N, C-alpha and C positions, 0 to 999 in steps of 0.2 A: 358318784359313779352310778349307783343303783337308780338314782332319779333320772339320769340321762338315758339309761337303758329303758326305763319305764316310759319316758316321753317318746322315744323313738318307736317303741312298741305300740303306743297309742296312736301315733301318726300312721303307722303301717296298718293298724286295725281299722282306722277311719277310712283309709283309702281302699280297703277291701270291701267296704259296704257300698251299696248302690249310689251313694252320693258322688263318688268318683266316676261311676258309670254315667250318671246324669250329666256331668260336665262333658263327657265324651259325646253323648247323644244330643247335646244342646244344639249344635249347628244343624243337625238333621231335623230336629223339632222346629227350629226357626224356619227352615225351608218349607216344611209341611204347612205350618201356620200361614206362611205367605201364600201358599197355593189356594187357601180358602178365600182369599181376597179377590180372586179372579173368577171369571164366569166361563162356563162351557168349554170351548176349545182351548182357551188359555189355561184353564185349570187342568185339563187333560195333559197339555204340554208340560205344565209345571210338575205334575206328579211323575211324568216320564223322566224329567230332568232330575228330580229327587231320587228316583229309583236307580238312576245311573251314577249318582254321586258316590265317590269312594267312602266318604265318612258315614254314609247311611247303609252300606252294604251288609253289615252284620248286625244291625240293630233291629229291634222289633218294629220300630216305626218305619224303617227302611223296607222291611218285608211287607208291611201294610201298603206302603206307597207303591212298591213294585206290583203288588197284586191289583191295586186300584188303577195303576197305569195300564194294566192288561185289559181293563174294561173300557179303555179309551177307544174312540173311533180312529184315533191318530196313530195307533200302534202299527209299526211297519208289517208288511206281509210276511217277513221272515221270522216273526215271533213264533215260538213253539205252540203248536196246536194239537188237538187230539186226532185220532185216526179219522180218515175221511168217511168211513161208514157211519160215524156218529152224526154227520150232517153239520150244518152251520150252527154255531152257538149264538143265540140271541141274548141281548142284554136288556134288562128292564131299567130304563133310564130313571123312572120315578124311584125305584129301589136304590139306585146309585145316589140320587139326590138325598134320600133319607139317610143313607150310610154317611155321606159327606157331612150332613147336619149332626149326626150322632158323633162322628169322629171329631169334628171341630168343637162340639160341646164338651167332649171329654178332654180335649187338649186345653180348653180354656181353664179348666180346673188344675192344670199342671201336667207333669209327666204321668203317663198312663201306666197302670200295672200290667204285668204279664197276663193276668186273668182278663182284664179289660181288653187288651190287644187280641187275645184269643176270641173273645166274644165279638169284637168288631170284625175280625177276619171271617168268623162264621156267618155273620150277617151279610158281609160282602159276597161270600160264596153263594148265598141264596138269591143274589141278583142275576145270576146266569141261569138260563134254562134252555134245554135243547128243543129244537123244533120237532113236532110230532112227525113220526115216520109216515110216509105215504101208504105203507102197508096197513097202518093202524086206522087210516081214514076210510069211511064207507064208500 
């Protein structure tokens, strides 16, 4: 009886660790990895599709995919934007390409850690810059 309780406890313990989370996130990871096989507009559409997928909604990979999709030129006009006084937000496409390379490289090694995802998100945020205000120009 004690052995059976111990075995059940161990199974419960193993499912509490990230291994079970990895199984849940695997479909999302597979979809993101597929996106890196596409080029330009197809890749943008793929990230948008991953960002909208229900299985990716709460995962770190889904958050990265959602933010990456926001940098797409194909994002619909009703996407949330900043206040109009901030002006248009420009995207550095070379920076996006570097981000894509870094992310795909990290995913080749396996599931990424929370720290790696945070660093990737930070590097992605640096790919956006606001246009200089006309007031600031000579």
